[in-house]
N, C-alpha and C positions, 0 to 999 in steps of 0.2 A: 558649732556643732556643722560637720563637713558637709560640703557643695553635695547634690544628691548628681550621680553618674547621668550623662544626657542621653536618653532612649535610642537606639540604633534606627533608622529610619527602615521603614518597612521594604522599602525598592532597593538598601545598600546590600552588600555581596561582599564576602569577606572572600579572600583569595584560595582559588579552589575551585569554586563552583559557578562564575558567570559564566561560564563556557556552556553547563546544562542547561542555565537560565536564558542566555541565548537561543539554545538551540529547541527551547520548548515554550520562548515567548515569538518564534520565528514561526513555528507550529501552528500556533492563535492565526497570528496574522495572514498566513498562508491561506487557513481554513476561511478564513475572511474574505480574504481578495485573491487566493490563488497565488501562483510563486512570484507572478511583478508585484507583488502588495511586498517584497521584501528589503528593507534598505538598513543597514546598517548603523545608518547612522542615527534614525528613527526609532528604532530597536536600544542603542545607549542612551536615546534621550529618557526614553519609557524606562529602563533598567535605572534612569539614576547614575549613572555611569559618563567616565569622560568618552567623548570621542575616538580614543587612540587606543581605548581600551580594549574593544573584542579584537583587534588587530593582534593581540597577544594572541590572543586563542585561534584566529582565522586570519588566513590571509588575502582572503576578497571574499569579494560575495557568492562567487561562485561554488568554492570553498566552504563557506556555512551552510551554503543551500545542499550541497552533499551532504551534510555533516544532518540537516533535516532533515533531507530523503529517508537515510537509513535509519534514523531515527523512527517515521513515517513507517517503513518497512516492519521494522522490529514490532511497533505496537499495532500495526496491520496483522502478524504471524499472530500474537501474543490473542488478540481477539479469535482470532480462526481457527488458532489449537484450543480452547476455549469451548468452543461451539462443536470441534469436529468430537471431542472429547466425551461431549454429554447424550447418555442414551436418548435416543429420537425414533421415529419412525421414519423417518427422510432418509435419505441416501447418505453420504458424506457428501457425495459430489452434488447434489441437490443444495446442504445448506451452505456450501462454498458457492453455488454461484448465486443461492440468495442472498447472502450476506456481503458479497463482492457487489451486488446490484445498487442495492442499500447503501452499502457508503459512498459508492460513485455517484447517485444522487443526494443523498445527505450532505456528506463531506468533498465534494466535487473538487474545492479549492485544492485540498491535500490530495485525492486521486488523481486529479493532474499534474500535480507534481513528481507525482510517483510512474505515471503511467504516460505522459503525456507532455513532456519534457527533455528537451537537451542532458539536463542532468544527468538523466538514468543511461541514455544513450550515449554518455561518454564517461560512466564508473569504467576503468580499470577490472580485469581480472583478476580477482585475489585481494580487492581493496574490500574497503571497511561496506562500502552501500552495495557493489555486485553479492558478495558475500548476507546480506542482509535481504537482498534482492533474490537469493538463489534459496535461502530458508523458505520464503513467500510458493517459490514456484515446488520445492520439494512439497509444501504441503499440499499442494494441488494433486500434484503425484498421487498421493498418501490416497489423496479422496476420492479415488477410482478405483481403487479398493478391488486391485486385478492382478497377477501377476506379473513378475518382471521379464517379460520377451520381447528379446532384445532392446532395441529403445521405442514400443510401438506405444506403454504410457507416457514417457515423456513429447513422442507426437502427438498423441491423443490430447496431451496436456497443451500443448502450445494450441492446440485446432481452436479449442472449449475457450481456453485464454483471449485468441483474437474473433472469437464470436461474442462474447461478451463484452470486450472491451466495445465492439461496437455497437452492442445492446446501451451499453451506459452514456458511449458521446454523442448519440442520436437520440438518444431519451432526456441529457440533459440540454440537448440544442432546442427541443421541442418539435424535433422531424422525426420521433418513433411513439405515435402512441396507439396503435395495434388496431383505428378503427376498419381501416382495408380490410382485413381479415376476423373481427371482431375474437378478437384474442388482449391481455393484459399484457405486460412487458412481463409481467412474473409467468403469467403460461408460458409466454414466448420462451423465457428460460428455460421452462420446466420442458420442454419440448429438445431446447439444445442440447440439457442434461441428458436426455433418455435414450439420443442419436448419437451421441456421442458415447455410452456405454454399451449399444448395439453396436457401432462399428469396433470399437477397442474390445469388444465377444467374439465379433469375428472374424475382426483380422488375427488375432489372439489362437483360436481355432486354427484357424486357415495358417497359422505358423507352424502348429504342434503337428499336423500334418504332414508338412511338405518337412517336415526333419524330420519324420517316420521312416 
């Protein structure tokens, strides 16, 4: 009777999928401990591969972080797109803003990697990471549900993004409870949404009168 072939270990990776496995494992670590939790040697050990193996796909830790951040943006955009495409009584901007708040508080490690780390700041234009981040920004512009007039939508998108980021970061640090104004974080975000839509509407109307 011929010997039974050895079963492949669950953490064994055939050639070609180690890169993705490293990215997904790193995403998990970031979610638990933030960007600072990433260690290539620890990931290699966790995945059951040799210490040099990850370096066939990523030159260093920063290269890995860049790939992980791009994947985080892609996943965020996919989640946001699915939410925006569903029928809802909420405006698209309200859904985008509330989902961003929820994501930022529940998955703060990944949020910080995407929006509060040097990785994104150092991404060159046209790179994989820059393209993934721009896809998210374009979804925000779309969520404004306004006509394209000059760059008014883009300016409004930047302003509301800065406001949302402030709410997320302050709330995550326990510095924004809303008690002083008897308002919840969600209600505060709705105020920001309403003010953004109104300001954009006024700006578009003003631009139309100036061009007539």
